[in-house]
Chimera marker file (.cmm) of the C-alpha trace (Angstrom):
<marker_set name="trace">
<marker id="1" x="0.934" y="20.457" z="-7.111" r="1" g="1" b="0" radius="0.5"/>
<marker id="2" x="2.880" y="19.099" z="-4.174" r="1" g="1" b="0" radius="0.5"/>
<marker id="3" x="5.625" y="21.220" z="-2.761" r="1" g="1" b="0" radius="0.5"/>
<marker id="4" x="9.153" y="19.865" z="-2.406" r="1" g="1" b="0" radius="0.5"/>
<marker id="5" x="8.704" y="18.728" z="1.213" r="1" g="1" b="0" radius="0.5"/>
<marker id="6" x="5.432" y="16.924" z="0.422" r="1" g="1" b="0" radius="0.5"/>
<marker id="7" x="7.094" y="15.160" z="-2.501" r="1" g="1" b="0" radius="0.5"/>
<marker id="8" x="10.075" y="14.173" z="-0.348" r="1" g="1" b="0" radius="0.5"/>
<marker id="9" x="7.759" y="12.769" z="2.333" r="1" g="1" b="0" radius="0.5"/>
<marker id="10" x="5.837" y="10.806" z="-0.290" r="1" g="1" b="0" radius="0.5"/>
<marker id="11" x="9.104" y="9.396" z="-1.682" r="1" g="1" b="0" radius="0.5"/>
<marker id="12" x="10.359" y="8.455" z="1.793" r="1" g="1" b="0" radius="0.5"/>
<marker id="13" x="7.055" y="6.805" z="2.702" r="1" g="1" b="0" radius="0.5"/>
<marker id="14" x="6.963" y="4.875" z="-0.578" r="1" g="1" b="0" radius="0.5"/>
<marker id="15" x="10.540" y="3.667" z="-0.192" r="1" g="1" b="0" radius="0.5"/>
<marker id="16" x="9.933" y="2.640" z="3.425" r="1" g="1" b="0" radius="0.5"/>
<marker id="17" x="6.812" y="0.664" z="2.458" r="1" g="1" b="0" radius="0.5"/>
<marker id="18" x="8.675" y="-1.119" z="-0.320" r="1" g="1" b="0" radius="0.5"/>
<marker id="19" x="11.700" y="-2.045" z="1.790" r="1" g="1" b="0" radius="0.5"/>
<marker id="20" x="9.518" y="-3.030" z="4.757" r="1" g="1" b="0" radius="0.5"/>
<marker id="21" x="7.487" y="-5.348" z="2.508" r="1" g="1" b="0" radius="0.5"/>
<marker id="22" x="10.639" y="-6.964" z="1.169" r="1" g="1" b="0" radius="0.5"/>
<marker id="23" x="12.057" y="-7.479" z="4.661" r="1" g="1" b="0" radius="0.5"/>
<marker id="24" x="8.828" y="-8.956" z="6.055" r="1" g="1" b="0" radius="0.5"/>
<marker id="25" x="8.395" y="-11.309" z="3.102" r="1" g="1" b="0" radius="0.5"/>
<marker id="26" x="12.055" y="-12.369" z="3.115" r="1" g="1" b="0" radius="0.5"/>
<marker id="27" x="11.729" y="-13.173" z="6.830" r="1" g="1" b="0" radius="0.5"/>
<marker id="28" x="8.579" y="-15.205" z="6.057" r="1" g="1" b="0" radius="0.5"/>
<marker id="29" x="6.533" y="-12.994" z="8.376" r="1" g="1" b="0" radius="0.5"/>
<marker id="30" x="3.450" y="-13.159" z="6.171" r="1" g="1" b="0" radius="0.5"/>
<marker id="31" x="0.899" y="-13.033" z="9.010" r="1" g="1" b="0" radius="0.5"/>
<marker id="32" x="2.550" y="-10.009" z="10.581" r="1" g="1" b="0" radius="0.5"/>
<marker id="33" x="2.715" y="-8.269" z="7.232" r="1" g="1" b="0" radius="0.5"/>
<marker id="34" x="-0.970" y="-9.001" z="6.554" r="1" g="1" b="0" radius="0.5"/>
<marker id="35" x="-1.842" y="-7.432" z="9.933" r="1" g="1" b="0" radius="0.5"/>
<marker id="36" x="0.262" y="-4.383" z="9.082" r="1" g="1" b="0" radius="0.5"/>
<marker id="37" x="-1.481" y="-4.049" z="5.718" r="1" g="1" b="0" radius="0.5"/>
<marker id="38" x="-4.910" y="-4.230" z="7.357" r="1" g="1" b="0" radius="0.5"/>
<marker id="39" x="-4.003" y="-1.279" z="9.585" r="1" g="1" b="0" radius="0.5"/>
<marker id="40" x="-2.439" y="0.796" z="6.814" r="1" g="1" b="0" radius="0.5"/>
<marker id="41" x="-5.386" y="0.089" z="4.506" r="1" g="1" b="0" radius="0.5"/>
<marker id="42" x="-7.829" y="1.344" z="7.131" r="1" g="1" b="0" radius="0.5"/>
<marker id="43" x="-5.764" y="4.526" z="7.564" r="1" g="1" b="0" radius="0.5"/>
<marker id="44" x="-5.503" y="5.058" z="3.801" r="1" g="1" b="0" radius="0.5"/>
<marker id="45" x="-9.290" y="4.831" z="3.362" r="1" g="1" b="0" radius="0.5"/>
<marker id="46" x="-9.862" y="7.682" z="5.794" r="1" g="1" b="0" radius="0.5"/>
<marker id="47" x="-11.628" y="10.493" z="3.945" r="1" g="1" b="0" radius="0.5"/>
<marker id="48" x="-12.279" y="8.491" z="0.792" r="1" g="1" b="0" radius="0.5"/>
<marker id="49" x="-15.748" y="7.791" z="-0.551" r="1" g="1" b="0" radius="0.5"/>
<marker id="50" x="-17.005" y="4.244" z="-1.039" r="1" g="1" b="0" radius="0.5"/>
<marker id="51" x="-16.879" y="4.765" z="-4.812" r="1" g="1" b="0" radius="0.5"/>
<marker id="52" x="-13.239" y="5.890" z="-4.656" r="1" g="1" b="0" radius="0.5"/>
<marker id="53" x="-12.317" y="2.891" z="-2.515" r="1" g="1" b="0" radius="0.5"/>
<marker id="54" x="-14.145" y="0.507" z="-4.854" r="1" g="1" b="0" radius="0.5"/>
<marker id="55" x="-12.372" y="1.974" z="-7.899" r="1" g="1" b="0" radius="0.5"/>
<marker id="56" x="-8.935" y="1.536" z="-6.296" r="1" g="1" b="0" radius="0.5"/>
<marker id="57" x="-9.784" y="-1.991" z="-5.154" r="1" g="1" b="0" radius="0.5"/>
<marker id="58" x="-10.957" y="-2.945" z="-8.652" r="1" g="1" b="0" radius="0.5"/>
<marker id="59" x="-7.743" y="-1.613" z="-10.244" r="1" g="1" b="0" radius="0.5"/>
<marker id="60" x="-5.612" y="-3.493" z="-7.718" r="1" g="1" b="0" radius="0.5"/>
<marker id="61" x="-7.532" y="-6.748" z="-8.228" r="1" g="1" b="0" radius="0.5"/>
<marker id="62" x="-7.259" y="-6.461" z="-12.022" r="1" g="1" b="0" radius="0.5"/>
<marker id="63" x="-3.540" y="-5.766" z="-11.792" r="1" g="1" b="0" radius="0.5"/>
<marker id="64" x="-2.969" y="-8.690" z="-9.405" r="1" g="1" b="0" radius="0.5"/>
<marker id="65" x="-4.581" y="-11.074" z="-11.905" r="1" g="1" b="0" radius="0.5"/>
<marker id="66" x="-1.796" y="-10.259" z="-14.368" r="1" g="1" b="0" radius="0.5"/>
<marker id="67" x="0.841" y="-11.813" z="-12.111" r="1" g="1" b="0" radius="0.5"/>
<marker id="68" x="1.547" y="-15.531" z="-12.060" r="1" g="1" b="0" radius="0.5"/>
<marker id="69" x="2.883" y="-17.394" z="-9.052" r="1" g="1" b="0" radius="0.5"/>
<link id1="1" id2="2" r="1" g="1" b="0" radius="0.2"/>
<link id1="2" id2="3" r="1" g="1" b="0" radius="0.2"/>
<link id1="3" id2="4" r="1" g="1" b="0" radius="0.2"/>
<link id1="4" id2="5" r="1" g="1" b="0" radius="0.2"/>
<link id1="5" id2="6" r="1" g="1" b="0" radius="0.2"/>
<link id1="6" id2="7" r="1" g="1" b="0" radius="0.2"/>
<link id1="7" id2="8" r="1" g="1" b="0" radius="0.2"/>
<link id1="8" id2="9" r="1" g="1" b="0" radius="0.2"/>
<link id1="9" id2="10" r="1" g="1" b="0" radius="0.2"/>
<link id1="10" id2="11" r="1" g="1" b="0" radius="0.2"/>
<link id1="11" id2="12" r="1" g="1" b="0" radius="0.2"/>
<link id1="12" id2="13" r="1" g="1" b="0" radius="0.2"/>
<link id1="13" id2="14" r="1" g="1" b="0" radius="0.2"/>
<link id1="14" id2="15" r="1" g="1" b="0" radius="0.2"/>
<link id1="15" id2="16" r="1" g="1" b="0" radius="0.2"/>
<link id1="16" id2="17" r="1" g="1" b="0" radius="0.2"/>
<link id1="17" id2="18" r="1" g="1" b="0" radius="0.2"/>
<link id1="18" id2="19" r="1" g="1" b="0" radius="0.2"/>
<link id1="19" id2="20" r="1" g="1" b="0" radius="0.2"/>
<link id1="20" id2="21" r="1" g="1" b="0" radius="0.2"/>
<link id1="21" id2="22" r="1" g="1" b="0" radius="0.2"/>
<link id1="22" id2="23" r="1" g="1" b="0" radius="0.2"/>
<link id1="23" id2="24" r="1" g="1" b="0" radius="0.2"/>
<link id1="24" id2="25" r="1" g="1" b="0" radius="0.2"/>
<link id1="25" id2="26" r="1" g="1" b="0" radius="0.2"/>
<link id1="26" id2="27" r="1" g="1" b="0" radius="0.2"/>
<link id1="27" id2="28" r="1" g="1" b="0" radius="0.2"/>
<link id1="28" id2="29" r="1" g="1" b="0" radius="0.2"/>
<link id1="29" id2="30" r="1" g="1" b="0" radius="0.2"/>
<link id1="30" id2="31" r="1" g="1" b="0" radius="0.2"/>
<link id1="31" id2="32" r="1" g="1" b="0" radius="0.2"/>
<link id1="32" id2="33" r="1" g="1" b="0" radius="0.2"/>
<link id1="33" id2="34" r="1" g="1" b="0" radius="0.2"/>
<link id1="34" id2="35" r="1" g="1" b="0" radius="0.2"/>
<link id1="35" id2="36" r="1" g="1" b="0" radius="0.2"/>
<link id1="36" id2="37" r="1" g="1" b="0" radius="0.2"/>
<link id1="37" id2="38" r="1" g="1" b="0" radius="0.2"/>
<link id1="38" id2="39" r="1" g="1" b="0" radius="0.2"/>
<link id1="39" id2="40" r="1" g="1" b="0" radius="0.2"/>
<link id1="40" id2="41" r="1" g="1" b="0" radius="0.2"/>
<link id1="41" id2="42" r="1" g="1" b="0" radius="0.2"/>
<link id1="42" id2="43" r="1" g="1" b="0" radius="0.2"/>
<link id1="43" id2="44" r="1" g="1" b="0" radius="0.2"/>
<link id1="44" id2="45" r="1" g="1" b="0" radius="0.2"/>
<link id1="45" id2="46" r="1" g="1" b="0" radius="0.2"/>
<link id1="46" id2="47" r="1" g="1" b="0" radius="0.2"/>
<link id1="47" id2="48" r="1" g="1" b="0" radius="0.2"/>
<link id1="48" id2="49" r="1" g="1" b="0" radius="0.2"/>
<link id1="49" id2="50" r="1" g="1" b="0" radius="0.2"/>
<link id1="50" id2="51" r="1" g="1" b="0" radius="0.2"/>
<link id1="51" id2="52" r="1" g="1" b="0" radius="0.2"/>
<link id1="52" id2="53" r="1" g="1" b="0" radius="0.2"/>
<link id1="53" id2="54" r="1" g="1" b="0" radius="0.2"/>
<link id1="54" id2="55" r="1" g="1" b="0" radius="0.2"/>
<link id1="55" id2="56" r="1" g="1" b="0" radius="0.2"/>
<link id1="56" id2="57" r="1" g="1" b="0" radius="0.2"/>
<link id1="57" id2="58" r="1" g="1" b="0" radius="0.2"/>
<link id1="58" id2="59" r="1" g="1" b="0" radius="0.2"/>
<link id1="59" id2="60" r="1" g="1" b="0" radius="0.2"/>
<link id1="60" id2="61" r="1" g="1" b="0" radius="0.2"/>
<link id1="61" id2="62" r="1" g="1" b="0" radius="0.2"/>
<link id1="62" id2="63" r="1" g="1" b="0" radius="0.2"/>
<link id1="63" id2="64" r="1" g="1" b="0" radius="0.2"/>
<link id1="64" id2="65" r="1" g="1" b="0" radius="0.2"/>
<link id1="65" id2="66" r="1" g="1" b="0" radius="0.2"/>
<link id1="66" id2="67" r="1" g="1" b="0" radius="0.2"/>
<link id1="67" id2="68" r="1" g="1" b="0" radius="0.2"/>
<link id1="68" id2="69" r="1" g="1" b="0" radius="0.2"/>
</marker_set>
């Protein structure tokens, strides 16, 4: 179980990512945001197995299909 500081850091990171995404999209900086996501994705995959990465990717793709433009 995460300690209080780890949980706080996770909350802060999650909130930052959400607000940053909103700001970039509102400013129509889609290319810059895509570049940022490529970097953060590479960092997030560090230490994960190919099977773990594939499972996360599959869940994300399935969830994305549920949204309409």
